[in-house]
Gaussian input, Z-matrix of N, CA and C with variables (Angstrom, degrees):
# hf/3-21g

backbone

0 1
 N
 C     1     B1
 C     2     B2     1     A1
 N     3     B3     2     A2     1     D1
 C     4     B4     3     A3     2     D2
 C     5     B5     4     A4     3     D3
 N     6     B6     5     A5     4     D4
 C     7     B7     6     A6     5     D5
 C     8     B8     7     A7     6     D6
 N     9     B9     8     A8     7     D7
 C    10    B10     9     A9     8     D8
 C    11    B11    10    A10     9     D9
 N    12    B12    11    A11    10    D10
 C    13    B13    12    A12    11    D11
 C    14    B14    13    A13    12    D12
 N    15    B15    14    A14    13    D13
 C    16    B16    15    A15    14    D14
 C    17    B17    16    A16    15    D15
 N    18    B18    17    A17    16    D16
 C    19    B19    18    A18    17    D17
 C    20    B20    19    A19    18    D18
 N    21    B21    20    A20    19    D19
 C    22    B22    21    A21    20    D20
 C    23    B23    22    A22    21    D21
 N    24    B24    23    A23    22    D22
 C    25    B25    24    A24    23    D23
 C    26    B26    25    A25    24    D24
 N    27    B27    26    A26    25    D25
 C    28    B28    27    A27    26    D26
 C    29    B29    28    A28    27    D27
 N    30    B30    29    A29    28    D28
 C    31    B31    30    A30    29    D29
 C    32    B32    31    A31    30    D30
 N    33    B33    32    A32    31    D31
 C    34    B34    33    A33    32    D32
 C    35    B35    34    A34    33    D33
 N    36    B36    35    A35    34    D34
 C    37    B37    36    A36    35    D35
 C    38    B38    37    A37    36    D36
 N    39    B39    38    A38    37    D37
 C    40    B40    39    A39    38    D38
 C    41    B41    40    A40    39    D39
 N    42    B42    41    A41    40    D40
 C    43    B43    42    A42    41    D41
 C    44    B44    43    A43    42    D42
 N    45    B45    44    A44    43    D43
 C    46    B46    45    A45    44    D44
 C    47    B47    46    A46    45    D45
 N    48    B48    47    A47    46    D46
 C    49    B49    48    A48    47    D47
 C    50    B50    49    A49    48    D48
 N    51    B51    50    A50    49    D49
 C    52    B52    51    A51    50    D50
 C    53    B53    52    A52    51    D51
 N    54    B54    53    A53    52    D52
 C    55    B55    54    A54    53    D53
 C    56    B56    55    A55    54    D54
 N    57    B57    56    A56    55    D55
 C    58    B58    57    A57    56    D56
 C    59    B59    58    A58    57    D57
 N    60    B60    59    A59    58    D58
 C    61    B61    60    A60    59    D59
 C    62    B62    61    A61    60    D60
 N    63    B63    62    A62    61    D61
 C    64    B64    63    A63    62    D62
 C    65    B65    64    A64    63    D63
 N    66    B66    65    A65    64    D64
 C    67    B67    66    A66    65    D65
 C    68    B68    67    A67    66    D66
 N    69    B69    68    A68    67    D67
 C    70    B70    69    A69    68    D68
 C    71    B71    70    A70    69    D69
 N    72    B72    71    A71    70    D70
 C    73    B73    72    A72    71    D71
 C    74    B74    73    A73    72    D72
 N    75    B75    74    A74    73    D73
 C    76    B76    75    A75    74    D74
 C    77    B77    76    A76    75    D75
 N    78    B78    77    A77    76    D76
 C    79    B79    78    A78    77    D77
 C    80    B80    79    A79    78    D78
 N    81    B81    80    A80    79    D79
 C    82    B82    81    A81    80    D80
 C    83    B83    82    A82    81    D81
 N    84    B84    83    A83    82    D82
 C    85    B85    84    A84    83    D83
 C    86    B86    85    A85    84    D84
 N    87    B87    86    A86    85    D85
 C    88    B88    87    A87    86    D86
 C    89    B89    88    A88    87    D87
 N    90    B90    89    A89    88    D88
 C    91    B91    90    A90    89    D89
 C    92    B92    91    A91    90    D90
 N    93    B93    92    A92    91    D91
 C    94    B94    93    A93    92    D92
 C    95    B95    94    A94    93    D93
 N    96    B96    95    A95    94    D94
 C    97    B97    96    A96    95    D95
 C    98    B98    97    A97    96    D96
 N    99    B99    98    A98    97    D97
 C   100   B100    99    A99    98    D98
 C   101   B101   100   A100    99    D99
 N   102   B102   101   A101   100   D100
 C   103   B103   102   A102   101   D101
 C   104   B104   103   A103   102   D102
 N   105   B105   104   A104   103   D103
 C   106   B106   105   A105   104   D104
 C   107   B107   106   A106   105   D105
 N   108   B108   107   A107   106   D106
 C   109   B109   108   A108   107   D107
 C   110   B110   109   A109   108   D108
 N   111   B111   110   A110   109   D109
 C   112   B112   111   A111   110   D110
 C   113   B113   112   A112   111   D111
 N   114   B114   113   A113   112   D112
 C   115   B115   114   A114   113   D113
 C   116   B116   115   A115   114   D114
 N   117   B117   116   A116   115   D115
 C   118   B118   117   A117   116   D116
 C   119   B119   118   A118   117   D117
 N   120   B120   119   A119   118   D118
 C   121   B121   120   A120   119   D119
 C   122   B122   121   A121   120   D120
 N   123   B123   122   A122   121   D121
 C   124   B124   123   A123   122   D122
 C   125   B125   124   A124   123   D123
 N   126   B126   125   A125   124   D124
 C   127   B127   126   A126   125   D125
 C   128   B128   127   A127   126   D126
 N   129   B129   128   A128   127   D127
 C   130   B130   129   A129   128   D128
 C   131   B131   130   A130   129   D129
 N   132   B132   131   A131   130   D130
 C   133   B133   132   A132   131   D131
 C   134   B134   133   A133   132   D132
 N   135   B135   134   A134   133   D133
 C   136   B136   135   A135   134   D134
 C   137   B137   136   A136   135   D135
 N   138   B138   137   A137   136   D136
 C   139   B139   138   A138   137   D137
 C   140   B140   139   A139   138   D138
 N   141   B141   140   A140   139   D139
 C   142   B142   141   A141   140   D140
 C   143   B143   142   A142   141   D141
 N   144   B144   143   A143   142   D142
 C   145   B145   144   A144   143   D143
 C   146   B146   145   A145   144   D144
 N   147   B147   146   A146   145   D145
 C   148   B148   147   A147   146   D146
 C   149   B149   148   A148   147   D147
 N   150   B150   149   A149   148   D148
 C   151   B151   150   A150   149   D149
 C   152   B152   151   A151   150   D150
 N   153   B153   152   A152   151   D151
 C   154   B154   153   A153   152   D152
 C   155   B155   154   A154   153   D153
 N   156   B156   155   A155   154   D154
 C   157   B157   156   A156   155   D155
 C   158   B158   157   A157   156   D156
 N   159   B159   158   A158   157   D157
 C   160   B160   159   A159   158   D158
 C   161   B161   160   A160   159   D159
 N   162   B162   161   A161   160   D160
 C   163   B163   162   A162   161   D161
 C   164   B164   163   A163   162   D162
 N   165   B165   164   A164   163   D163
 C   166   B166   165   A165   164   D164
 C   167   B167   166   A166   165   D165
 N   168   B168   167   A167   166   D166
 C   169   B169   168   A168   167   D167
 C   170   B170   169   A169   168   D168
 N   171   B171   170   A170   169   D169
 C   172   B172   171   A171   170   D170
 C   173   B173   172   A172   171   D171
 N   174   B174   173   A173   172   D172
 C   175   B175   174   A174   173   D173
 C   176   B176   175   A175   174   D174
 N   177   B177   176   A176   175   D175
 C   178   B178   177   A177   176   D176
 C   179   B179   178   A178   177   D177
 N   180   B180   179   A179   178   D178
 C   181   B181   180   A180   179   D179
 C   182   B182   181   A181   180   D180
 N   183   B183   182   A182   181   D181
 C   184   B184   183   A183   182   D182
 C   185   B185   184   A184   183   D183
 N   186   B186   185   A185   184   D184
 C   187   B187   186   A186   185   D185
 C   188   B188   187   A187   186   D186
 N   189   B189   188   A188   187   D187
 C   190   B190   189   A189   188   D188
 C   191   B191   190   A190   189   D189
 N   192   B192   191   A191   190   D190
 C   193   B193   192   A192   191   D191
 C   194   B194   193   A193   192   D192
 N   195   B195   194   A194   193   D193
 C   196   B196   195   A195   194   D194
 C   197   B197   196   A196   195   D195
 N   198   B198   197   A197   196   D196
 C   199   B199   198   A198   197   D197
 C   200   B200   199   A199   198   D198
 N   201   B201   200   A200   199   D199
 C   202   B202   201   A201   200   D200
 C   203   B203   202   A202   201   D201
 N   204   B204   203   A203   202   D202
 C   205   B205   204   A204   203   D203
 C   206   B206   205   A205   204   D204
 N   207   B207   206   A206   205   D205
 C   208   B208   207   A207   206   D206
 C   209   B209   208   A208   207   D207

   B1=1.4635
   B2=1.5281
   B3=1.2986
   B4=1.4591
   B5=1.5200
   B6=1.3143
   B7=1.4662
   B8=1.5235
   B9=1.3256
   B10=1.4602
   B11=1.5259
   B12=1.3229
   B13=1.4584
   B14=1.5220
   B15=1.3184
   B16=1.4627
   B17=1.5171
   B18=1.3212
   B19=1.4584
   B20=1.5242
   B21=1.3081
   B22=1.4642
   B23=1.5229
   B24=1.3226
   B25=1.4674
   B26=1.5302
   B27=1.3402
   B28=1.4680
   B29=1.5222
   B30=1.3199
   B31=1.4603
   B32=1.5187
   B33=1.3496
   B34=1.4674
   B35=1.5209
   B36=1.3050
   B37=1.4543
   B38=1.5227
   B39=1.3133
   B40=1.4628
   B41=1.5220
   B42=1.3094
   B43=1.4663
   B44=1.5216
   B45=1.3244
   B46=1.4637
   B47=1.5303
   B48=1.3268
   B49=1.4600
   B50=1.5282
   B51=1.3319
   B52=1.4653
   B53=1.5265
   B54=1.3191
   B55=1.4641
   B56=1.5275
   B57=1.3283
   B58=1.4667
   B59=1.5310
   B60=1.3217
   B61=1.4604
   B62=1.5257
   B63=1.3244
   B64=1.4593
   B65=1.5329
   B66=1.3055
   B67=1.4630
   B68=1.5333
   B69=1.3298
   B70=1.4638
   B71=1.5243
   B72=1.3381
   B73=1.4598
   B74=1.5276
   B75=1.3172
   B76=1.4631
   B77=1.5328
   B78=1.3310
   B79=1.4636
   B80=1.5297
   B81=1.3120
   B82=1.4593
   B83=1.5317
   B84=1.3246
   B85=1.4682
   B86=1.5280
   B87=1.3103
   B88=1.4618
   B89=1.5301
   B90=1.3170
   B91=1.4625
   B92=1.5252
   B93=1.3383
   B94=1.4674
   B95=1.5311
   B96=1.3308
   B97=1.4741
   B98=1.5367
   B99=1.3309
   B100=1.4663
   B101=1.5202
   B102=1.3240
   B103=1.4614
   B104=1.5182
   B105=1.3302
   B106=1.4506
   B107=1.5156
   B108=1.3206
   B109=1.4684
   B110=1.5229
   B111=1.3095
   B112=1.4617
   B113=1.5184
   B114=1.3282
   B115=1.4690
   B116=1.5212
   B117=1.3204
   B118=1.4592
   B119=1.5243
   B120=1.3304
   B121=1.4656
   B122=1.5200
   B123=1.3257
   B124=1.4633
   B125=1.5256
   B126=1.3086
   B127=1.4623
   B128=1.5158
   B129=1.3107
   B130=1.4649
   B131=1.5291
   B132=1.3307
   B133=1.4536
   B134=1.5163
   B135=1.3378
   B136=1.4669
   B137=1.5232
   B138=1.3362
   B139=1.4587
   B140=1.5238
   B141=1.3360
   B142=1.4562
   B143=1.5246
   B144=1.3289
   B145=1.4560
   B146=1.5149
   B147=1.3325
   B148=1.4539
   B149=1.5184
   B150=1.3204
   B151=1.4559
   B152=1.5187
   B153=1.3378
   B154=1.4596
   B155=1.5229
   B156=1.3200
   B157=1.4629
   B158=1.5234
   B159=1.3357
   B160=1.4667
   B161=1.5259
   B162=1.3261
   B163=1.4598
   B164=1.5287
   B165=1.3392
   B166=1.4661
   B167=1.5282
   B168=1.3196
   B169=1.4568
   B170=1.5283
   B171=1.3292
   B172=1.4618
   B173=1.5143
   B174=1.3407
   B175=1.4675
   B176=1.5229
   B177=1.3313
   B178=1.4571
   B179=1.5189
   B180=1.3177
   B181=1.4596
   B182=1.5228
   B183=1.3254
   B184=1.4625
   B185=1.5128
   B186=1.3210
   B187=1.4619
   B188=1.5094
   B189=1.3150
   B190=1.4570
   B191=1.5162
   B192=1.3139
   B193=1.4625
   B194=1.5127
   B195=1.3056
   B196=1.4690
   B197=1.5186
   B198=1.3352
   B199=1.4616
   B200=1.5367
   B201=1.3166
   B202=1.4694
   B203=1.5312
   B204=1.3145
   B205=1.4819
   B206=1.5271
   B207=1.3352
   B208=1.4796
   B209=1.5147
   A1=106.82
   A2=117.28
   A3=119.56
   A4=112.31
   A5=118.09
   A6=120.85
   A7=108.93
   A8=114.13
   A9=120.60
   A10=107.22
   A11=116.59
   A12=121.45
   A13=109.09
   A14=115.95
   A15=121.97
   A16=107.72
   A17=116.58
   A18=123.09
   A19=106.79
   A20=116.96
   A21=121.64
   A22=111.30
   A23=114.66
   A24=120.95
   A25=112.48
   A26=116.06
   A27=120.32
   A28=109.12
   A29=117.54
   A30=121.07
   A31=113.02
   A32=117.68
   A33=119.72
   A34=109.94
   A35=115.50
   A36=120.81
   A37=110.29
   A38=117.20
   A39=121.37
   A40=110.46
   A41=118.06
   A42=120.62
   A43=111.22
   A44=117.21
   A45=120.63
   A46=111.17
   A47=116.67
   A48=121.16
   A49=111.28
   A50=116.81
   A51=120.36
   A52=110.76
   A53=116.94
   A54=120.36
   A55=111.40
   A56=116.83
   A57=120.64
   A58=111.46
   A59=116.45
   A60=120.54
   A61=110.98
   A62=117.03
   A63=120.41
   A64=110.90
   A65=116.86
   A66=121.53
   A67=111.14
   A68=116.43
   A69=120.38
   A70=111.57
   A71=116.22
   A72=119.95
   A73=111.83
   A74=116.85
   A75=120.63
   A76=110.06
   A77=116.68
   A78=120.83
   A79=110.62
   A80=116.64
   A81=120.72
   A82=110.33
   A83=117.61
   A84=121.80
   A85=111.24
   A86=117.05
   A87=121.06
   A88=111.88
   A89=117.89
   A90=120.83
   A91=112.39
   A92=117.68
   A93=119.01
   A94=113.69
   A95=116.62
   A96=122.36
   A97=113.42
   A98=116.38
   A99=120.34
   A100=113.21
   A101=117.77
   A102=119.92
   A103=110.84
   A104=113.75
   A105=120.53
   A106=109.24
   A107=115.33
   A108=120.85
   A109=109.38
   A110=115.95
   A111=122.69
   A112=108.49
   A113=115.80
   A114=122.03
   A115=106.98
   A116=116.27
   A117=121.16
   A118=108.86
   A119=115.77
   A120=120.30
   A121=107.46
   A122=115.11
   A123=121.99
   A124=110.63
   A125=115.88
   A126=122.11
   A127=108.40
   A128=116.93
   A129=121.50
   A130=110.37
   A131=115.81
   A132=120.67
   A133=115.68
   A134=117.98
   A135=121.60
   A136=109.27
   A137=115.42
   A138=122.07
   A139=109.13
   A140=115.27
   A141=121.73
   A142=106.65
   A143=116.31
   A144=122.28
   A145=108.19
   A146=116.78
   A147=120.72
   A148=110.28
   A149=115.65
   A150=120.12
   A151=107.59
   A152=115.88
   A153=119.92
   A154=110.36
   A155=115.85
   A156=120.52
   A157=111.13
   A158=117.62
   A159=122.16
   A160=111.64
   A161=116.36
   A162=122.27
   A163=106.85
   A164=117.79
   A165=119.63
   A166=112.44
   A167=114.99
   A168=120.29
   A169=109.47
   A170=116.00
   A171=121.14
   A172=113.98
   A173=116.71
   A174=121.65
   A175=109.35
   A176=115.74
   A177=121.91
   A178=107.17
   A179=116.69
   A180=122.02
   A181=108.58
   A182=115.90
   A183=121.32
   A184=109.95
   A185=115.41
   A186=121.57
   A187=109.13
   A188=116.15
   A189=122.68
   A190=108.61
   A191=115.78
   A192=120.88
   A193=107.28
   A194=116.70
   A195=120.59
   A196=108.74
   A197=116.22
   A198=119.30
   A199=110.19
   A200=117.16
   A201=120.28
   A202=110.43
   A203=114.59
   A204=119.36
   A205=108.60
   A206=116.14
   A207=119.14
   A208=112.52
   D1=112.90
   D2=-177.90
   D3=-93.02
   D4=-39.63
   D5=-179.87
   D6=-155.20
   D7=151.10
   D8=176.90
   D9=-120.25
   D10=123.78
   D11=177.05
   D12=-93.93
   D13=134.23
   D14=177.09
   D15=-119.16
   D16=122.00
   D17=175.06
   D18=-118.62
   D19=108.01
   D20=-173.77
   D21=-106.06
   D22=147.24
   D23=179.57
   D24=-87.41
   D25=-28.53
   D26=179.64
   D27=-152.22
   D28=174.52
   D29=-174.48
   D30=-65.89
   D31=-34.30
   D32=178.70
   D33=-67.18
   D34=-45.39
   D35=178.65
   D36=-62.77
   D37=-40.94
   D38=-179.27
   D39=-59.31
   D40=-48.33
   D41=-177.63
   D42=-63.22
   D43=-42.17
   D44=178.46
   D45=-62.94
   D46=-46.23
   D47=-179.29
   D48=-65.65
   D49=-40.52
   D50=178.46
   D51=-64.20
   D52=-41.61
   D53=178.93
   D54=-62.04
   D55=-43.62
   D56=179.17
   D57=-63.53
   D58=-44.64
   D59=-179.98
   D60=-64.91
   D61=-41.95
   D62=179.41
   D63=-64.56
   D64=-38.23
   D65=177.97
   D66=-62.19
   D67=-42.57
   D68=178.07
   D69=-63.28
   D70=-43.32
   D71=179.59
   D72=-69.24
   D73=-35.93
   D74=178.83
   D75=-60.80
   D76=-42.08
   D77=178.24
   D78=-62.01
   D79=-39.98
   D80=178.74
   D81=-68.52
   D82=-40.83
   D83=-178.98
   D84=-63.63
   D85=-31.14
   D86=-179.16
   D87=-64.02
   D88=-20.95
   D89=-178.01
   D90=-69.02
   D91=-42.21
   D92=-177.76
   D93=-112.69
   D94=-16.09
   D95=176.22
   D96=53.89
   D97=39.11
   D98=178.77
   D99=-122.35
   D100=-12.91
   D101=-174.37
   D102=-127.13
   D103=148.90
   D104=172.08
   D105=-101.95
   D106=-171.72
   D107=-177.03
   D108=-111.15
   D109=129.70
   D110=176.69
   D111=-111.29
   D112=122.92
   D113=176.14
   D114=-107.30
   D115=121.14
   D116=-179.65
   D117=-113.92
   D118=121.50
   D119=175.70
   D120=-86.61
   D121=119.10
   D122=-177.93
   D123=-89.47
   D124=-37.85
   D125=-178.68
   D126=-171.37
   D127=-171.50
   D128=-178.16
   D129=-59.29
   D130=113.25
   D131=177.78
   D132=75.37
   D133=6.45
   D134=-178.77
   D135=-117.86
   D136=117.81
   D137=-177.31
   D138=-131.69
   D139=152.65
   D140=172.02
   D141=-126.49
   D142=127.24
   D143=178.16
   D144=-113.59
   D145=136.10
   D146=-179.01
   D147=-153.56
   D148=155.03
   D149=170.73
   D150=-74.94
   D151=142.25
   D152=-176.84
   D153=-141.60
   D154=133.33
   D155=175.20
   D156=-73.13
   D157=-11.97
   D158=178.48
   D159=-84.10
   D160=-5.58
   D161=178.17
   D162=-116.17
   D163=127.26
   D164=-179.06
   D165=-61.18
   D166=148.03
   D167=176.56
   D168=-56.07
   D169=136.98
   D170=179.42
   D171=89.43
   D172=-0.69
   D173=-177.64
   D174=-116.98
   D175=142.13
   D176=170.62
   D177=-115.34
   D178=124.58
   D179=-178.62
   D180=-116.74
   D181=142.78
   D182=178.65
   D183=-115.98
   D184=143.71
   D185=173.96
   D186=-143.48
   D187=159.75
   D188=178.64
   D189=-121.61
   D190=131.69
   D191=176.07
   D192=-85.18
   D193=123.79
   D194=179.08
   D195=-94.06
   D196=131.92
   D197=179.63
   D198=-65.57
   D199=149.47
   D200=178.97
   D201=-65.57
   D202=147.69
   D203=177.84
   D204=-75.29
   D205=145.44
   D206=-179.76
   D207=-68.18

């Protein structure tokens, strides 16, 4: 599992979907204990969660991608 995309319809749905995706990745991270979880917000209700060697094991980090200026 390289990345999990979450497309949410509302804030309640988003939190539930993010929690489920993070739980799945946490279980995978426990196998090698070398990567943390990176949550990237792409846009309104659109997130990508992935294991990342840039995030310490046991940590979940969030970032937001800012669209380029015109």
